[in-house]
N, C-alpha and C positions, 0 to 999 in steps of 0.2 A: 515158437522159441525165438526170442530176440535178445541176443547176447548183450550184456552190459559189462563194462570193464571195471575191475576193482584191483587195487593194490592189496597185497596180503596184509591184513590188519587194518587197512584204512581204505574206505571207499573213495574212489576218484570222483568227487562230487561235481555236479554240473551247475551249481549255483554260484552267484557272485559275479563281480565285474570281469573276471578272467574267462568267463564262459560266454562268448558272443553268440548271437543268433546265427543259425546256419543259413547259408545261401548255397543251394546245390545246383549242379549242372551249370556252372559258370557264374551266374549272377542272380541266383534265386534268393529272394529276400525273406526275412522273418518279420516284416514290418507289422503284421497283425499282432504277434505276441508282444512286440515292443510297445505297440499302441495300448494294448491291455495293461501292460506293466506301468505305462505312463499314467493311465487313468487310475490304477490302483494307488500309485504313489501320490497322485493329486488328492485322492480321497483320504489319504492319511495325513495330509498337511493342514495347516490352519489352526486357529486358536479357539474355534467353537467347540461346543459339546457334542456328544454323540459318538457313534462307532468309529468315525474317522479319527478321533483323537486317541484311540486306544493304542495305536502303533507309533513307534518313535521314528520310523523311517530308516532305522539301522539295517545293515545287511543281515540276511537270514530270513527265516520265516517261510511261509508257504504261499505260492501263487497258484490258484486253481483256475484252469482254463477248460471250458466245455466245448466239445465238438459235436455237431449234429450227425456226423457219420463216423463209422469205424475205419481204420486203415484197411486198404485192400491188399497191402503188402508191406512187411517191415523188413525189406531187403534193400539196402542202399543202392545196389546195382540195378534194381528193377522197379522201385517204387515210383509212382507218377510224380511228375513235376508240378505239384499244385498244393496249395494250402487247403485243408489242414494235413494232407498226407505226410508232408515232410516233418511235421511236428513230432510224430511218433518216432521217426528215424532219429531225430535229434535227441530224444530222451533215451533211446536204446543203445546208442553207440558213442564212442570217443574217437576224436580224430588223431591222426599221427602228429600233426602240428596244429596248434591253435592260432587262429588269426584274431588277435586281440582288438578291442574297440579303438585303440589308438593307431591301428594299422600295423603294429609290430607282430612278429611271429614268435610264439612262446612254446615251450615243451608241452606235448600231449602224451601220446603213447610213445613218441620218439623224444628222447632226451636231447639229442643233438643231430645236426644234419649239415652237410657241406658238399661242395664239388671237390672231387679228388682227381689227381693226375693233371694232365694238361688238356686244354681245349674246352673245358667246362662241358664235357659230354658224359661224365660219370658222376652220379649223385649218390651220396651215401647217407643212410639213416641209421642212427644208433638207438636201438629200442630201450625202453624203460624196463629194468629188471623187476622180477617179483610180481608181475601183473597176471591175473587170472580172469578169464571170462566167467560169466554167471553160470556156465555149465561146468566149471571146474578146470577146463583146459587152460594151458599156459600160453601167454603171448610169446611167440618165437619168430625168428627171422624166416624160417621155413614156412610158417603159417602166414606171415605177411606176404611173402612171395606168392604163395598159392592164392591168396585173396586178390592181389593185384592182377595176376594172370586171369583169374575168374572174371573180374570186373572188365578187363580189356577184351576178353573173349565174348562178353555180353554186348560188345559194341560201344561201350562208354569210355570216355577218357582218351581214346586212341588219337583223335584229332588234336587235342590239346597237348598231349605228350609228344607227338611226332613219332617217327619210326624208332622202335625199341630194338636194340641189338640183343640185349639180355637183361634178365632180372635174376640176381644171384644172391643167395644167402652165404656170405663170406665168413660168417661166424654164428654162434647161437643167437645173437641179438643184433647182428649187423646185416643190413640189406643194401645192395648196390644196384642201381638202375643205369644201364649203359645205353646211350642214345646215339643215333647216327649223326645228329647235328646238335649244337648247343641249344639249350632252352633255359633262359633265366627265370622262368615262371614256376619251376618245380617246387620250391617251398610253398607257394600258394596252392598248387594243384594237390598237395597232400594235407590241406586243411579241411575244416568242416564246410568250406565253401563249395566243394566238389564231391562227387560220389567216390572218388579214389581215396579220399582222406580217411574214411571210416573202415574199420577192419572187422570182418565177419570171423567168428571162431571156426576152427577146423571142423567141429561138429556141425555147425551151420552150413559150411561149404559142402559137407558130405551129403546134406539133404536140404538144398535150397528151398524146396517146396514147403518145408516146415516153417519157413520164415514168413509165410503168408498169413499166419494167425498167431 
């Protein structure tokens, strides 16, 4: 079971320029996929005849990528830090915040985020309403809290986040992370660039071993 996120009525698609390649566990790159995409784009350009001229180069369509091995785990908190393992995670999950190709942060499963109070030690995420996982369960603040606690208990993300005083669901779709010291990197740490950015459904958290296949 590998939860994918959908909005009710509209799939939250992973294609297009607003879906950058994932780099996990700090600075993991997706250069292999980008290289394949570049080759595909090059094959569709030019004025000659043949299969390469059939595509216009417009957004959309399908890019097929083959892997010689299956994933050993589709659990973003546990999957190995290697290509092509992370390819499968990238296709199965949506991040809280999207790190766009131009370096900006744009909404993902979180519509907005900010530091609240004084001292920049409390970070608030406002989640997108109407989102369901592929298993039918809803995206909630309580579920995101449970996911973050699971990821941290697995030994990932703790060093980057620093000491956490509390993770709190302050509303149905509002999550607050309270730190002992200010950390200006929190928006980045909840993107597709790290394992903390992707959220496992409550059903997946109840049986993490099911995420191995």
